[in-house]
C-alpha positions in Angstrom: 0.0 0.0 0.0 1.2 3.5 -0.8 -0.1 6.6 1.0 0.6 10.1 -0.2 1.2 12.7 2.5 1.1 16.4 1.7 4.4 17.5 3.3 3.6 21.2 2.8 0.1 21.2 4.4 -0.5 22.7 7.8 0.7 25.5 10.0 3.8 23.6 11.0 4.7 22.0 7.7 6.9 20.4 6.7 8.3 19.8 10.2 5.3 18.1 11.9 4.4 16.3 8.7 7.8 14.8 8.3 8.0 13.9 12.0 4.6 12.2 12.0 5.4 10.3 8.9 8.6 8.9 10.4 6.8 7.9 13.5 4.1 6.1 11.6 6.7 4.2 9.4 8.8 3.2 12.4 5.9 2.3 14.7 4.1 0.2 12.0 7.2 -1.8 11.1 7.2 -0.5 7.5 4.0 -2.2 6.5 3.2 0.6 4.0 5.0 3.0 1.8 4.7 6.8 2.1 5.2 9.3 -0.7 5.8 12.8 0.6 4.8 15.5 -1.9 6.3 18.9 -1.6 9.5 20.9 -1.7 12.3 18.3 -1.6 14.9 20.7 -0.2 12.6 21.7 2.7 11.7 18.1 3.4 15.3 17.0 3.5 16.2 19.9 5.7 13.7 18.7 8.3 15.2 15.2 8.1 18.7 16.6 8.6 17.5 18.8 11.5 16.0 15.7 13.1 19.1 13.7 12.6 17.1 11.2 10.5 17.5 9.5 7.2 14.8 8.8 4.7 13.5 5.2 5.3 13.5 2.8 2.5 9.6 2.8 2.5 9.4 6.6 2.2 9.9 8.6 -1.0 9.9 12.2 -1.9 8.0 13.5 -4.9 9.2 17.1 -5.5 6.6 19.8 -6.2 7.5 23.3 -7.0 4.2 24.9 -5.8 2.3 25.2 -2.5 -1.3 26.0 -2.0 -1.5 28.2 1.1 -4.3 28.9 3.5 -4.7 32.3 1.9 -5.2 30.8 -1.6 -8.7 30.6 -3.0 -9.8 27.0 -3.3 -11.7 27.7 -6.5 -8.6 29.0 -8.3 -5.7 27.3 -6.6 -6.4 23.8 -7.9 -6.1 24.8 -11.5 -3.7 27.7 -10.9 -1.1 25.6 -9.1 -0.9 22.3 -11.0 2.5 21.4 -9.5 1.3 21.9 -5.9 1.7 19.2 -3.3 -2.1 18.7 -3.1 -2.8 18.5 -6.8 0.2 16.3 -7.5 -0.6 14.0 -4.6 -4.2 13.4 -5.6 -3.0 12.9 -9.2 -0.8 10.0 -8.0 -3.9 8.4 -6.5 -6.0 8.9 -9.7 -3.2 7.4 -11.8 -3.2 4.3 -9.5 0.3 5.0 -8.2 -1.0 5.5 -4.7 -3.9 4.2 -2.6 -4.7 7.2 -0.3 -4.0 10.9 0.2 -3.9 13.0 3.3 -3.3 16.7 4.0 -3.5 19.2 6.9 -3.5 22.0 4.4 -6.2 24.3 2.9 -9.4 22.4 3.6 -11.3 24.0 0.8 -8.5 23.3 -1.7 -8.3 19.6 -0.6 -12.0 19.2 -1.0 -12.1 20.9 -4.4 -9.1 19.1 -5.7 -10.3 15.7 -4.4 -13.6 16.1 -6.1 -12.1 17.5 -9.3 -9.2 15.0 -9.6 -10.6 11.8 -8.0 -14.2 12.3 -9.1 -17.2 11.0 -7.1 -18.2 7.5 -6.2 -20.8 6.4 -8.7 -24.3 7.4 -7.5 -23.0 10.1 -5.1 -24.4 13.6 -5.7 -22.1 15.5 -3.3 -19.1 14.4 -1.2 -19.4 15.2 2.5 -17.1 16.0 5.4 -17.8 14.8 8.9 -16.6 15.4 12.5 -16.3 13.2 15.6 -18.1 14.2 18.9 -17.5 12.4 22.2 -20.6 10.9 23.8 -21.9 9.4 27.0 -21.2 6.8 28.3 -18.2 6.3 25.9 -17.2 6.3 22.3 -17.8 8.9 19.6 -20.7 10.1 17.4 -20.3 11.1 13.7 -21.9 14.3 12.5 -22.1 15.3 8.8 -22.1 17.5 6.9 -19.9 20.0 8.7 -19.1 22.5 6.0 -18.6 20.9 2.5 -22.2 21.6 1.5 -23.8 24.8 2.9 -27.0 24.4 0.9 -28.5 20.9 0.6 -31.5 19.0 -0.7 -33.3 16.2 1.1 -31.7 13.6 -1.1 -28.2 14.9 -0.2 -28.9 14.4 3.5 -30.0 10.8 2.8 -26.7 10.1 1.0 -24.8 11.7 3.8 -26.6 9.4 6.2 -25.7 6.3 4.0 -22.0 7.3 3.8 -21.8 8.1 7.5 -23.4 4.8 8.4 -20.9 2.8 6.4 -18.0 4.8 7.8 -19.4 4.4 11.4 -19.9 0.6 10.9 -16.5 -0.1 9.3 -14.2 2.4 11.0 -15.8 2.8 14.4 -17.1 -0.8 14.7 -20.8 0.0 15.3 -22.8 -3.0 13.8 -26.0 -1.2 12.9 -25.5 2.6 13.3 -28.5 4.6 14.4 -29.1 7.6 12.2 -30.7 10.8 13.5 -31.9 13.9 11.7 -30.7 17.0 13.5 -33.8 19.1 14.2 -35.4 21.6 16.5 -37.8 18.9 18.0 -38.2 15.2 18.2 -41.7 15.0 16.6 -42.2 14.2 13.0 -43.1 17.3 11.0 -40.8 19.6 13.0 -38.2 21.8 11.4 -37.6 23.7 8.2 -38.6 22.5 4.7 -35.3 20.6 4.3 -35.9 18.6 7.5 -39.5 18.0 6.6 -38.6 16.7 3.2 -35.7 14.6 4.5 -37.6 12.8 7.2 -39.8 10.5 5.1 -36.9 9.8 2.7 -34.7 8.7 5.6 -37.6 6.7 7.0 -38.1 4.9 3.7 -34.4 4.1 3.4 -32.6 0.9 4.4 -30.9 2.8 7.2 -31.5 2.4 11.0 -33.3 5.7 11.2 -34.4 6.7 14.7 -36.1 10.0 13.7 -35.4 13.6 14.7 -32.7 14.3 17.3 -31.9 17.7 18.9 -28.7 19.6 19.7 -28.7 18.3 23.3 -28.5 14.7 22.0 -25.2 15.2 20.2 -23.1 14.0 23.1 -25.4 11.1 23.9 -26.1 7.7 22.4 -29.5 8.7 21.0 -27.9 8.2 17.6 -24.5 7.2 16.1 -24.8 9.3 13.0 -26.2 12.8 13.1 -27.2 14.3 9.7 -27.6 18.0 8.9 -26.7 20.5 6.2 -23.1 21.9 6.1 -24.2 25.4 7.3 -25.7 24.0 10.5 -23.0 21.4 11.0 -20.1 23.9 10.7 -21.6 26.2 13.3 -22.0 23.3 15.6 -18.4 22.1 15.0 -16.9 25.6 15.6 -19.0 25.9 18.8 -17.8 22.5 20.0 -14.2 23.5 19.4 -14.6 26.5 21.7 -15.9 24.5 24.7 -12.5 23.4 25.9 -11.0 26.8 25.8 -13.9 28.3 27.7 -13.9 25.6 30.4 -10.1 25.8 30.8 -10.3 29.6 31.2 -13.2 29.5 33.7 -11.6 26.8 35.7 -8.3 28.6 36.0 -10.1 31.8 36.9 -12.0 30.0 39.7 -9.0 28.3 41.1 -7.1 31.6 41.3 -10.0 33.3 43.0 -10.2 30.4 45.5 -6.4 30.7 46.1 -5.9 27.0 45.7 -2.4 25.6 46.3 -0.3 25.2 43.2 -0.2 21.4 43.7 -4.0 21.2 43.9 -4.3 23.4 40.8 -2.0 21.1 38.9 -4.0 18.0 39.9 -7.3 19.6 38.8 -5.6 20.8 35.6 -4.5 17.2 34.9 -8.1 15.9 35.4 -9.4 18.5 33.0 -6.7 17.6 30.4 -7.7 13.9 30.5 -11.4 14.8 30.4 -11.0 17.0 27.3 -8.9 14.3 25.6 -12.1 12.9 24.0 -12.4 16.2 22.1 -8.8 16.0 20.9 -8.5 15.8 17.1 -5.1 14.2 17.5 -6.7 10.9 18.5 -8.3 10.6 15.1 -5.9 12.7 13.1 -8.3 13.8 10.5 -11.6 13.3 8.8 -12.3 11.7 5.5 -14.0 13.4 2.6 -16.7 10.8 2.0 -18.1 10.3 -1.5 -15.0 11.0 -3.6 -13.7 8.1 -5.6 -10.6 7.6 -3.5 -9.4 7.9 0.1 -8.8 11.6 1.0 -8.2 12.5 4.6 -8.3 16.1 5.8 -6.4 17.1 8.9 -6.4 20.1 11.2 -4.2 23.0 10.2 -2.3 22.8 13.4 -1.7 19.0 13.2 1.0 17.7 15.5 3.2 14.7 14.5 0.8 12.5 16.5 -2.1 13.7 14.4 -0.3 13.1 11.2 0.7 9.6 12.3 -3.0 8.8 13.1 -4.1 10.2 9.8 -1.8 7.8 8.0 -3.3 4.9 10.1 -6.8 6.1 9.3 -6.1 6.2 5.6 -4.5 2.7 5.7 -7.6 1.3 7.6 -10.0 2.8 5.1 -8.2 1.2 2.2 -7.9 -2.2 3.9 -11.6 -2.2 4.8 -12.7 -1.2 1.3 -14.9 1.6 2.7 -15.5 3.3 -0.7 -16.6 0.1 -2.3 -19.1 -0.5 0.5 -20.4 3.1 0.2 -21.0 2.6 -3.5 -22.9 -0.6 -2.8 -25.0 1.1 -0.1 -25.7 4.1 -2.3 -27.0 1.9 -5.1 -29.3 0.0 -2.6 -30.9 3.3 -1.4 -31.5 4.9 -4.8 
């Protein structure tokens, strides 16, 4: 198996990307090959600074261009054909690699993945998801979280199908429960999109449990939560702010209570462990479901650990044949 890693994607590229790649190769016992796309000089400098040599299972594919976070996704893909993102996805399309991952410009990765890899037959729109921790344990999947701001009811059904397959194969949930994110549990609630999607989801082959509300996102009411990308992205950004707020408020209270430093450190440690379930590092990245290939999108601030876990996620998706199973499920629900 060959996995392409965008060495130039992310706030700390190529340093963290190279470090995470080396960790994955060493930890896995060289069970896959990695192709680093990007500026070869910069990549080799990181290797030299780390006192590391290029493993036999790691290769560099030099690219003369980089798509930055400031670049427009709409124009960068065609305007920078020799960028690490475009070249990396091209290797997958040509059959020279099995998966691609990047912590770079999310919009550009989504646009390039759709344009270069195409869509899985039957899929109208690819979707991007997010993981939310839940009680009593585990994680829920919410989609879409930003790839599709405006949606039709049939799009939500396809998101649910793709999310169910991913949840079953990657998270090990045998028969994922699907919930339609809404403002009430009763049938007939919500806007026109929700009202149109409800009967379509009910008539599908999915394990549809009906409407679910925002308060259910951290519970086991459902395993897959479906909504349009506008709503999903707002929820995602709100969830990302929770940890910072709790940390700030806790520190403020501990100082006001004049707690001993040792006690403050203990409480801080508990908080850190508690918030670990929100940590993107544990998953590394999220897949762009619906494209005809494996494309993993990582956080811009990805650490070496996050990069390593993205590589493992890509490997697992390929080994489990997730895209083939999505195609089969989409055809059954048409």
